[in-house]
N, C-alpha and C positions, 0 to 999 in steps of 0.2 A: 504494500500500500504506500502511495506517495505521502511525503510528509506534508504538514499543513501549509508551510511556506510555499512549497512547489505547487500544491493544489490551488492556493489562492492566486498565484501568478498565472497558472494555466487557465483557470476559469475567467479571470479578468481579461486575459488576452482573447479567449474565445468569444466572450460577450462583446468585446470591443470590435473584433472582426465582423461579428454579426451586425453591429450597428453601422460600421463603415459600408458594408454591403447594402444595407437597407437605405442608408442615406444616398449612396451613389445611384441607386436604381429607382429612386422615388420621384414622383411628380406631384406628390400630395402637398396641400397647404401646410404651413409651418406647424400649426397646432396639431393637425392630424399626424404629421411626421413625428413630432415629439411624442405623442401618445403611443404611436406604433413602436417607436424605438424603446420607450420605457417598458412596454408590455413584452416585447420580444426578448430584451435583455433579462428582465425579471424572470420570465419563464425558463430561459436557458439556465440561469444560475440556480433557481430553485430545484429544477429537475436534476441538474448535475449534482447538487449537494445531497439531494434525497438518495441518489444512487451511490455516491462515494462516501458520504458521512450520514447514514440513515438515522443514527442515534442523536444527531445534533439538530436543534431547532434553528430556524432562519428568521432573523428580524430584518425586514426589508422596508424601504420607503412605501411599498405597496402592501404591507401586511406581514403577518406571521405565518410561517409554514413549518411543516414537520411536527415533531413531538412538542409537547407543552414546554414553553419557555419558563425556566426557573432563574430569576435574576441571580447572577453570581456564578452560575454553572456555565458550561460551554454553550456558546451561541455564535452563529455566523451573522455578522451585521453587514448588510450589503446595500449599496446604492447603485441600481442597475444603470442609471444614466444621470450623472451629476453634471448639471449645466445643460438642461433641456433647450433653453433658448439658444445657446451657442451651437448646440448640435444642429439646430434647424437653420442656421445661417450659413450659407455657402462660404467656404474658405476659412471658417473659424476652426481653430485647433484647440481652444482652451475649454474642453469638456472631458469627462473622465468616466471610468467605471471603478467602483470601490468594492473590494471584497476583504472583509476582516473577520478574524476569529477572536472572540473575547472569552476570558475565563477569570473568575475571581475579580471581576470588574476592571481587568486590564486587557489591552489588545496584545495577544501573544503571537499572532501571525497575521500578515496582511499583504495586499498588493493593490496597486493603482495602475490602471491602464490609461494612457493618453492615446487613444486609437488613431486619431488624425495625425499624430506625430510619430507613430510607430514605436512608442516607448511603453515599457512595462517596468515599474519599480516594485520591489518586494522586500520583505524583512529578511529573507534568506540571504540576500546579497545587497544590503543597502549601499547607496552611493557614498563614497568618501567625501568628506566636507572640504571645501576650498581652504587654502591656507593664506589667501590674499588678505591684506589688512582692509578694514572697512573705513574708507575715507569719508564717504557720505552715504549713510544707510539708505536702502531702498525698501519701501514697504508696499506690499501688494494690497490693492483695494478694488472694490467693485468698479467696473468700468462705467456704470450708469449712475450710481448714487454713493460716492465715497462718504462714509460716516463722518459727521462733523468732529467727533472726538478724536478720530484718527488723524484728521487734518491738523487739529490742534497739537497732538502728540508729535507729529512729524515736524511742525514748526519749532516745537520746544527742543527737540534733539537734533535738529538740522538734517532732516531726512527728506528724500524725494518720494512721491507717490507714483506707483506703477499700476495703471488700470489693467485688469484682466478678468476673465470670466468666472468659472465655477470655483467653489471652495477647494475642491481637489486640485484644480489647476494652480491655485494660489499656494497651497501648502507644498505641493511638489515643486513649485518654482523656488521655494525656500530650500527644499532638500537638494535641488540641483544647483543651487548657488546663483540662480538668475535674479533673485531678490534676497533680502536679508531678514525680512520679518513679515508676518501676517497677523493682524489683530482683528477680532470680530466681537462686537458687543451686542448685536441685535438678536441673538438667539438662533440656534440651529437644532437639528435633530442629530442623534448619535451617528446615523448613517452618513451624514454630511462630512464627518471628520474622522471617524474611527480608523479607517484604512490609511489615509495619509498621515494621521498622527502616529500610528504604529510605525510607519516607515521613518518618520522624522525622529522618533525616539530611538529606533534602531541605528539611525545614522549619527546619533549623538547630539542632536539639536535640543534646545530647550522647548518644552511643551508644558503648558499649565493653563489654568483659568487666569483671567485678567488680574485677580488679586494674588496670584502666585501659588494658589492651592492646586492640588493634583486634579487632572482630568479623570473622571470616573465613568466607565462605560458599563453597559448592560445593567442599568437600573430599572426599577419598575416603570418609571416615566422616562421615555427616551429623550426628553427635551434637555438640551445643553445650552445654558444661557450665554456663555461667552468662552473665548479661548485665545491663547497666544502661542504662536510658533515662531521661533527666531533662532538666529545664531547665538551661541552661548555668550559671545563677547558683548552682545547687545542686551542681554536679559536684565542685568542690574539697572541700567539706565531706563529701559522701557518700563520695568516694574515700578521704579521710583516715580517716573512721570505719571504712570497709571494710578499709583497710590495717592498722589497729590490730587488727582482729579476725582478719585473715589471719595476721598475725605472731604473735598470741597463741595461735593454734591449732597452731602449728608446734612 
């Protein structure tokens, strides 16, 4: 039987290839294409996990499958299509497939496919981090609505904002050294970040809530209010700036 790291990578790649095929051959309107992509990737992942890990439940953006989920025990947390809007826009590459395995509230294996870029990252062989100095930090933000608090933090630490698409694309951009940090304060679900956070941790990056506490996965309620992923050299400055804003808002 394949190990969990290899399985996550293989399934993320397969789902990504399915999405690329669907996208290239479609004449559907964007909403219909996004719905079709979500459904196809979800079905592929759920069916494959039922076959290869029948004892494990699956928590997906589209519901729970398999055996009953018991928070804290093994569960696969998947986002079949992270960045539906970007997927439906011709030429965009900043969308992803997330496949993560959590146990005891931690991600223990995961993979993220960036299908339009031909890239799959996984916890079995996480990328090495760059050794270049950070002269002016780069922070990934939403391309359509950068949060005001991130703009303020960037001004405080002298950082540039880099717009891009899905949460998975932003976090993997930190992992790959394309940007130096990603902050999110508007709330997400566990499937939005579990897989890329698992890879970021395996690669040695800082990952936490905005107040510096640990990110906890596979809870009864999958809502995750906020997160920070960054190079370790930036963590102290970012957490200090965030702490000042958190204190100031009370």
